[in-house]
Structures are given as structure tokens and as C-alpha cells.
C-alpha positions in Angstrom: 69.3 37.9 26.4 65.7 37.6 27.4 64.3 34.3 28.8 64.2 31.6 26.1 60.5 31.9 25.4 61.1 35.3 23.9 63.3 33.8 21.2 60.7 31.2 20.2 58.1 31.4 17.5 54.5 31.7 18.7 51.5 30.0 17.1 50.2 32.0 14.1 46.7 32.2 15.3 45.8 35.9 14.9 45.2 38.2 12.0 47.1 41.4 11.5 45.8 44.9 11.7 46.9 48.4 12.5 45.8 50.4 15.6 45.3 54.1 15.3 47.9 55.6 17.6 47.7 59.0 19.4 49.9 61.9 18.5 53.2 62.0 20.3 52.9 63.2 23.9 55.4 66.1 24.3 53.6 68.1 27.0 55.2 68.5 30.5 54.8 65.4 32.7 53.3 67.5 35.6 50.5 65.0 36.2 48.1 65.0 39.2 48.0 62.0 41.5 44.7 60.2 41.7 45.3 60.1 45.5 45.7 63.9 45.7 44.7 65.1 49.2 44.8 61.7 50.8 46.5 61.1 54.1 49.9 59.4 54.5 48.5 56.0 53.5 47.5 57.4 50.1 44.6 55.0 50.0 41.7 57.3 49.3 41.0 58.2 45.7 40.3 61.8 44.7 37.6 61.6 42.0 38.4 65.0 40.5 42.2 64.3 40.5 41.7 60.8 39.1 39.5 62.2 36.2 42.2 64.8 35.5 44.9 62.0 35.6 42.9 59.7 33.2 42.3 62.6 30.8 45.9 63.8 30.8 47.4 60.3 30.4 44.9 59.1 27.8 47.3 59.5 24.8 50.2 57.8 26.7 48.1 54.8 27.7 46.5 54.7 24.3 50.0 54.6 22.7 51.1 51.8 25.1 48.0 49.8 24.4 48.2 50.3 20.6 51.9 49.3 20.5 51.4 46.2 22.7 48.4 45.1 20.7 50.1 45.5 17.3 53.3 43.8 18.6 51.3 40.7 19.4 49.2 40.9 16.3 52.4 40.9 14.3 54.0 38.1 16.4 51.0 35.9 15.8 50.4 36.8 12.2 53.6 37.9 10.5 51.6 40.6 8.7 54.0 43.1 7.2 51.4 45.9 7.2 51.0 45.6 10.9 54.8 45.7 11.3 55.0 48.9 9.2 52.3 50.6 11.3 54.1 49.5 14.5 57.5 50.8 13.5 56.0 54.0 12.2 54.3 54.6 15.5 57.5 54.1 17.4 59.4 56.4 15.0 56.8 59.1 15.3 57.1 59.3 19.1 60.9 58.9 19.0 61.4 61.7 16.4 59.1 64.0 18.5 61.1 63.3 21.7 57.9 62.2 23.3 57.8 61.6 27.1 61.2 63.3 27.6 60.0 66.5 29.3 62.1 67.7 32.2 59.0 69.3 33.7 57.6 66.6 35.9 55.7 65.7 39.0 56.0 62.4 41.0 53.1 61.1 39.1 54.6 62.2 35.8 57.8 60.4 36.6 55.9 57.3 37.5 54.0 57.5 34.2 57.3 57.8 32.2 58.6 54.5 33.7 55.3 52.7 33.3 55.2 53.7 29.6 58.8 52.6 29.2 58.0 49.2 30.6 55.5 48.6 27.8 57.5 50.2 25.1 60.8 48.5 25.9 59.3 45.1 26.5 57.3 45.3 23.2 60.5 46.3 21.4 62.5 43.4 22.7 59.6 41.1 21.8 60.1 42.1 18.2 63.9 42.2 18.4 64.3 38.7 19.7 61.8 37.0 17.4 63.2 34.4 15.1 64.4 36.4 12.0 63.9 39.7 13.8 62.2 42.3 11.7 64.1 45.2 13.4 66.8 46.7 11.2 68.0 50.3 11.0 65.8 51.6 13.7 68.4 53.8 15.3 66.0 56.7 16.1 63.7 54.5 18.1 66.5 52.7 19.9 68.1 56.1 20.8 64.8 57.3 22.2 64.2 54.2 24.3 67.7 54.6 25.7 67.0 58.3 26.5 63.9 57.3 28.3 65.8 54.7 30.3 68.5 57.1 31.2 65.9 59.6 32.4 64.2 56.9 34.5 67.5 56.0 36.1 68.2 59.6 37.0 64.8 60.0 38.5 64.6 56.8 40.6 68.3 56.3 41.6 69.5 56.8 45.1 66.2 57.3 46.9 66.1 56.9 50.7 64.7 53.5 51.8 61.6 55.1 53.2 60.8 56.3 49.6 61.9 53.1 47.8 58.7 51.2 47.0 56.8 49.6 44.1 57.6 52.7 41.9 61.3 52.0 42.2 60.7 48.3 41.3 58.7 49.2 38.2 61.5 51.6 37.2 64.0 48.8 37.6 61.9 46.5 35.4 61.4 49.2 32.7 65.2 49.7 32.7 65.9 45.9 32.6 63.6 45.5 29.6 65.5 48.4 27.9 68.9 47.0 28.9 68.1 43.7 27.1 66.5 45.4 24.1 69.5 47.6 23.6 72.2 45.3 25.0 73.3 47.9 27.6 75.2 46.5 30.5 75.0 49.8 32.5 71.2 49.6 32.5 71.3 45.9 33.4 73.6 46.6 36.3 71.4 49.4 37.6 68.3 47.2 37.5 70.0 44.5 39.5 71.2 47.1 42.0 67.6 48.2 42.5 66.4 44.6 42.7 68.8 43.9 45.5 67.6 46.9 47.4 64.0 45.7 47.0 65.0 42.2 48.2 66.5 43.7 51.3 63.2 45.4 52.1 61.3 42.1 52.2 60.7 41.1 55.8 60.7 37.6 57.2 57.0 37.3 56.8 57.1 38.3 53.2 55.8 41.9 53.7 57.1 45.2 52.5 57.0 47.9 55.1 56.5 50.7 52.6 53.5 48.8 51.0 52.1 48.0 54.5 51.7 51.8 54.9 49.0 51.8 52.2 46.3 50.7 54.6 43.3 49.1 52.9 45.3 49.0 49.6 48.3 47.2 51.2 47.6 43.8 49.8 47.0 45.0 46.3 50.2 47.0 46.4 52.2 44.0 47.6 51.0 42.2 44.5 51.8 45.3 42.4 55.3 45.4 43.9 55.9 41.8 43.2 55.2 41.8 39.5 58.2 43.8 38.3 60.5 42.0 40.7 59.6 38.6 39.3 60.3 39.8 35.8 63.7 41.2 36.8 64.6 37.9 38.4 63.5 36.0 35.3 65.6 38.2 33.0 68.6 38.1 35.4 68.4 34.3 35.4 68.4 34.3 31.6 71.8 36.1 31.8 73.3 33.7 34.4 72.7 36.0 37.4 70.8 34.2 40.2 69.0 36.8 42.3 66.5 34.4 43.9 68.8 33.8 46.9 69.0 37.5 47.8 68.1 38.2 51.4 67.6 34.5 52.2 65.1 33.9 49.4 63.2 37.1 49.9 61.3 37.0 46.6 59.8 33.6 47.4 58.6 35.0 50.8 56.9 37.9 49.0 55.4 35.6 46.4 54.0 33.3 49.1 52.5 36.3 50.9 50.8 37.6 47.8 49.5 34.1 47.0 47.9 34.0 50.4 46.5 37.5 50.5 45.7 38.6 46.9 44.3 36.4 44.1 44.1 39.2 41.5 46.5 40.1 38.7 48.3 36.7 38.5 50.3 37.3 35.3 53.4 37.2 37.3 52.8 33.5 38.1 53.9 32.5 34.5 57.5 33.6 35.0 57.4 32.7 38.6 56.4 29.0 38.0 58.9 28.8 35.1 61.8 29.5 37.5 60.6 28.0 40.8 58.8 24.9 41.9 55.1 25.8 42.2 52.8 23.6 44.2 50.0 21.6 42.5 47.5 24.1 44.1 49.3 27.1 42.6 49.7 25.4 39.2 46.0 24.7 39.2 45.3 28.3 40.0 47.6 29.3 37.2 45.8 27.0 34.7 42.4 28.4 35.7 43.5 32.0 34.8 45.3 31.3 31.5 46.1 32.9 29.2 47.7 35.6 31.4 48.6 38.9 29.8 50.0 42.2 31.0 51.2 44.8 28.5 53.8 46.3 30.9 55.3 42.9 31.7 55.7 41.7 28.1 52.3 40.9 26.8 51.1 37.3 26.6 53.2 35.7 29.4 51.5 32.4 29.0 52.8 32.1 25.4 56.2 33.3 26.5 56.7 31.1 29.5 54.4 28.0 29.1 56.9 25.7 27.3 
């Protein structure tokens, strides 16, 4: 099950409407890194490589954004035409075997799990709505399961020196799929990866592999935290308390990020729903509402502010 907010109706305050979706992406996932040519800190952007990355991933990101947008349009309108467009979009990419290429680069494998985070969390948004509109969607569910299985194979068993925010995002994408498809094997794998992550959080709340990112270290601590908070939230919804792992490691990381980086605060909605946030933090949260992130489930304020 997802956290309780995912099962609740949301205010019907939006109008429906379809989004034109890109054609299915079936090319090899041999994508260039935007940090291509950087030193070991991988903190220096390569303008040419970044342009190539943005161009190559435009259809994938466009599909993610379109799916997430239509999911929330439907949730907040109940418009059947929007739902039909949404399901047709999923089915088109599923039937084409999109994003399943075995030809990959590290960046391509990263893109696959980022996309899955959006697609699986949007699917479970629909599936757990009151009077779920999802019936007979076997092709799409089979495809999401295939993507998750591929993500597990690509990110499982990495040495600790290579286990960083990418692994945490893979674990969140797999967790979202596990709940959407009711797959215990995927749920267990996500928890395993979470516990590895918790074990990497130092006494001062830092992550050694994110500290290596030099001037981008603070931002990458924030980025690493986001999927871990979502995993903890979903684990808790299924009576698995991971907050105590490594002597409350997640709280140390959250406190470090709150001190060091005040951007991208969508994670605060699930965090303050499962832990006691200070008045200062709650004020900060209120200031930034509504908080949204397509790869974490969309409008997290509506999902968690109960």
C-alpha cells in the first residue's frame, strides 16, 4: 500500500485536457553525460555533452512530464477524455517496448530509472484513487515490471564506493513499481538498497560519495535525500519502520540538508508527515507550498498535507 494520502480523493479544482506525447523511445540508451570530461568530482558541466544529453532525452522527459501532468489533471477533474489519453500514452510506450534497450551507458541506465520513478509513481497515483480507473491494463503493468526488473539488474550489488544517489533513485523507482504492481520481490530489493544507503550516512549527516562532488556536494546531498524519504514513507505505510536504521541516519541527513541547502524542498512533505518537524521547518514548508516533483509522485502537498 502507499501512504494514506494516495488513497484519498483530492479537490476537484482543475480542468482536464490531453497532452501531446512523444513517440515511444526505442533507441539505445547510450547517452552522454553532461559532466563528460570532468575530473573525479564530476562537478564541471560540459556544454556540448549537456546539449547532446538534453536533445537525446527530450522525448523521454517529454513523456514523463506529459504523463505526470495528465495524471494530476485527471485526479483533479475526473475527466474521462484525459484518462483515455493517459492510458493510450502508457499503452503506446508499453507495446513498443520503450526504454528497454540493452545497449546502455551509465547515463542511459540513470535515465531509465529516473523515467521509471515518474511512470510508476504516476501509475500508482491512478491505481490507488478511490474507484480506481485502472482495469485490464496488463500490457502497461507488464512493461513497468520489465523496466523495474531491468533497473534492479543494473543497480544491484554495486561496490560501496559506487553506491550513491543513483542507487537511491533506483531504489525509489523500484519501490513505486513494487506498490503499483503489488510485487514483494521489488519491495524487498528497495528496502535492501535503503539499508545500504542508511549505512553510508555518517555521524554528521554527510554521505562520503556525495562529498566527492566538490562544489556540487550540497546539492547532491539534497538529491540523495529525496528518494530515501519517499522509500521510508512507503515502507512505513507497509508496517516497516526504517527510520531507526544506522541510529536514525535519515534524520541526520535531513538535518544536514536543512542546514546546507534550501532548494528542492518537496521531500519535506513526506518527511514532516512521518517525523516531528520544528516550528521553523514547518514555517519553511508552508512558505514553499504547494510542493511538487513529478519523480516523487506529483503534488506532494495534496498527498501528505492531511
